N, C-alpha and C positions, 0 to 999 in steps of 0.2 A: 842822222844819216844825211850826208850831203848829196843832193840829187842833181844830175844833169837832166833838166826838165825840157822836153821838146813837145810842143803842141803842133799837131798835124791836122790840116783842114780847118773848117770853120769851128766846129764844136771843140776840137782839141786846142785851138788857139784861144778860145774864150775861157776854157778851164785854166790854161796857162796864165792868161791875163789876170784871172781872179787869184791865182796862186802868187803871182808876182806882187800884186797889190797888197795882199795879206802879209806877204813876206816883208815888205817894206814897212808898213804901218804897224804890223804886229811885232816888230823887233826881232825877227828871226832871219837876218840877212845872210847868215852863214849856211843856211839850209839849201839855198839855190845858187851855187857858184857859177852855174852855166844854165842859160835859158835861150831857147830858139823857137820862134814861131815860123812854121813852114806851110806854105799854101800855094795853090795854083791860081787862086782868085785874089787879085790885087785889092778889091774892095774890102774883102774880109781882113786883110792885113792892115789896111788903113783904119778899120773900125776898132782896132785894139787901142787901149788907153794907157796901160801900165807897162807892157813889154816895150823896151827901148827900140827905136827904129833901127838901130844897128843890129838888133837881134831878130830881124824879120827877113825871111828869105822867100822870094817869089820863084816858083818853079814853072817850067814849061813856057818860056818866053816865045819859042818858035811854034810849039804845038798848039797851045790854047790861048796864047797872047793875053794872059792875065784874066781870062774869063772863067777859070775853074775847070773842073773835070766833068761837070754836068751830071753828077750822080753816077758816074761810070767808074768803078774801081779799076778796070783795065786801063783806062786813061790815066788814072791816078798813079798806078804802078808804072806806066810807061814814062810819065814825066819825071818820076823819082829816079828811075833807072837812067834816064838821059842826063839828069843833073846830079847823079850820085857823087861825081868828083867835087862839085861845088858844095854839096852837103858835107862831105868828108872834110873839105878844107875849112868850112865854117865851124864845124865842131872842133877841129884840131887847133884853130886859132884862139879858142877860149880855154878856160881854166880846167882842162880835163884832169890835171894832176890832183885836183882837189875833190874830184867826184868819186863817191863810193858806189854809186849805181846810176844807171840811166832809167828814166821813166818817160814813156811816150804816151801823151794824151791824144785820144781820137774818138770821133763819132763813128761807130761801126757801120752805120747805114748809108753814109755818104759816098762820095767818089774819091776825093783826095785823101781823106783820112783812112778810109777802108783799104784803098789801093796802095798808097805810098808808105803807110806805117810798117807793114811787113818788110818792105825793101829797106827802110831805114834801120829797123831792128837788126836785120841780117848784116847790114853794113857795119853797124856798131859792134856786133859780136865778132866780126872778122878783124876789126882793128884794135879793140880794147878788151882787156881781161875782166873788167867790171861787169856784173850782171846787168841784163837789159830787161826791164819790165814794161808792160803795156797796161794802161787804164782805158778800157773801152766802154763807151756809153751805148747801151743796147737801144735800138729803135723802138718806139712805142707801137702798140698794136694798131693804132689808127693810121700809121704810116704805110701800111700795106705790104704786099709780098715782095715788091721790088727791093725795098730797104731791108727786109728780112733776108732776102737772098744775098744782098751785098754783105750783110753782117755775118751770115754763115760762112761765106767764102773768105772774108777777112779773118774770122776766128780760126778757120782751118789753117790759113797761112801763118797766123801768129803763134799757133801751137808749135809750129816748126821753127820759128825764129826768135821767140821771146822766152825768157826764163820763168816767167810767171805772168798771169793775166788777171788784173783786178777788174771786176765787172760792176757796172752801175746801170740799174734798170730804170729807164725813163718812166715806165708805167707806174712804179711805186711812188715816185717823187713829184709827178706832175701836180700842179695846183690848179684848182678850179676857181673861176672868178677873177683871175688876174691876167694881165697881158702876156703874150707869148714870151716877150723879152724878160719880163719880171720873173716868169716861171723858170726860165733857163738860168737867170741870175741866181735864183734861190737854190736851184739844183747844184750849180757850180759852187755855191757857198757851202752846201752840205759836204761836197767832196773835199773842199779845202779844210773845213773844220775838222773832219775826221782824220785826214792824213797829216795835217800840219803838226798835230800833237805827237803823232808817232815819229815823224822825222826830226822834230826839234828837240825831243827829250834828251838825246845824247850829245847835242852840239853846243851846250852852254858853257861858257868859260867862267862865269861868275860863280863863286862858291855857294851863294845863297840859292842858285838855280840848279845845283847838282843834287840829285835825289839819293835816298838811301840805297836804292837798287837802281843803278843806271842802266838804261837801255842804250846799247851802242849799235853801230852799223852792222856788225856781225850778227847781233841778235835779230835784227830786222831781215837781213839777207837769209838767215837760216829759218825764218818764219814764213817765207813766201815761196810757194811752189805750185805749179799747175794753176787751176782756177781759184780765185779768192774773192771773198766778200768782206766788207768792212762796215763798221757802225760807230755811232757817236751818241753820247747822252750827257746832259749837263744840268747843273743847278747853279743859280746865280742869285746874289744878294744885291738889292738896291742900296744906294748910299745910306738912306735912312734906316734900312734894315741892318746894315753893317753896324751902325751905332747901337742898335737894339740887340745885336747878335742873333738876329732871326733871318730867315730867308724864304725864298719861294722856289719851287721846282721849275726849271725851265722846260723840261720835257717829261710828260707822263706823270701819273699819280695825282692824288687830290691835294689841294692846297693845304699846307700845314703838316701833312703826314711825314714828309721827308725830314723836316726840322726836328721832329720828335724822336727820330731814330738816334741811337748812340753812334759815335764816330765809326766803329767797326761796321755796323749795319748800313751806315750811309755809303761807305765804299762798296760794300757787297751789293746794295740796291742799285747803285749807279752802274756798276759793271753788268749786272743782270739786265738793266734797262737797255744798255747798249747792245748786248748780245741777243736779247729776246725781243727787242723792239724792231724798228724798221732798219734792217741791214741794207746795204747798197744794192744787194741782189738777193732775192728770196732763195733760201737754200736750207738744207738739213745740216745743222752744225754737227750732228753726230757722224756725218760722213766726212768731216774734215780730219786731216792728219796733223795739222799744226794750228796753233793759235797764239796771238800776241795781244797783250793788253797794257795800256799806259793810263795812269791816273795823273791829272795835272791840276794844280790849284794852290791855294794858300797852305803853307806847311802846317798850320794849326788844324787843318781839316784832314791831313794825311794820317793814316792809321795802319800800322804793320799788320795787326791782327786782321783787319778788314781785307787787306791785300792777300794775306795767306788764305783766308776763307774764300775769297773770290777765285783764286787760282784753283783751289780744291773743287769749288763749284763748277768751274769751267772744265776741269778734267773729267768730272762726272757727266756734265752735260754733253761733252763731245765724245764720250765713250773711251777716254784714254788717250786723247791727242797730246802731242808735245806742247806744253804751255810755257811761254816766256812772258815776263811782265816786269814792270818797274814803275817808278813815280817821277814826276817832273814838278818840283816845287817852284812856286812863284810868290814871293813875299807880299806883293801888293795886289794879288789877284782877288777878284770878287766872285770868281767862278770856281766850281769844282767840276772837272770834265773827265770823262772816261772815253777812250777810243779803243776799239777792238778790231782784230782782223783774223779771219778764218781762211786757211788755204788748204790746198790738196783736196778740194771738195769733189765728191763723187756723185752727189745728188743735187742737181740744179734744174728744177722744173722749167724755169724760163728758157733755158737753152734747148731743152727738148721741144718746147712749144715753138721756139724760133725755127728749129729745123723743119717742123711740120708746116709752118707758114712759108718757109723758103721753098718748099716743094712745089707750091703753086706759082712760084715765080717763073716767068718764061725767059729769064736771062740765061745766057750761054753757060752750060755746065752746072745748072742748078741741081739736077739729079745726082750727078757725080759728086758734087760738093756735099750733098746730104749724106751719102754713104761714108765719105771720108771724115766728115765731122763727127758722125756717130762713132766711128772708130777712135777719134781723138778724145771723146768724152771718157773719163776714167771708168764710169759705171756701165758703159755700153761697148760690148765687143763687136757688135755689128748692127746694121740697120734692120730692125725687126720686120719692116715691110719688104725687105729685099730677100728674106729667107723663104 
């Protein structure tokens, strides 16, 4: 699927930067025909390394003078509204005819990302027929009630303006013992790893990269609705191990156990690892209504029986969700990778916890936002504390 990728705010811009870097060096140039980094902070835009300078837009020249929204979503929304014409023009000047869907990257707890993203989503929906999705990074618990309040308000607005919201929980993926920058870089890499496989699978022109069951843009679009969580699992061979035809598991499991499995069970184990391991956001996959799975790697490692068994397992694990899946062969790959996505989620504990944290925020409209977001959650008809 070809993505019109737009990074909004500091966190969104960094995720986009990682995507662009991987898109160039990973050989998937057709996946991102359109990229834009949008921010009210000039320093954040200058800090990007892979997004071309021509694809960076500074908002709020008059209001904030390049200094950012200061963690205030209302200001982020204001600068986006004021510069909506410039944003619309910037998108329109690029290859929108090649875009299958738009994906907005943002940090939900900040000012520019949380405030401007819903405005940009709504603008895109008014102009283009392609679906508009958002990938929102949830603030960590250590960031306090202010950021939780920002995230709750942004999510409420995004449920009204986006066709689907992919969630990424900072709390799950933060690394101890590393610098803040390295921790964020690793989290961005996890996002890119998971989604790059899903998006690239149906965009290969070389016959050797076309799978037996091809995932195309319509499969992905039909697999994303409401709130979604995604995951990744991989197994990689070193060059010496390639010669010995042995390998080692990159994620999970004891050394040697994966290699001993037959090809069908390798595929099944890999997909189970992606689905039952660390998803981007903790959720009950039984509450999902749709699921998507792609296995990528050397054609010699692909196995139809394994894919069929994995789809059956997913259907049972989700309680009967719609399952779509396919493969993405790469003749020279040393890795075997599985990416999964669950959407239409109804049970997302981290969102309910976020609402509770947001309640203690003294920001304007926190209580109103709490009630409205509870109603937006598929599993909650009303705020239980309001009854």
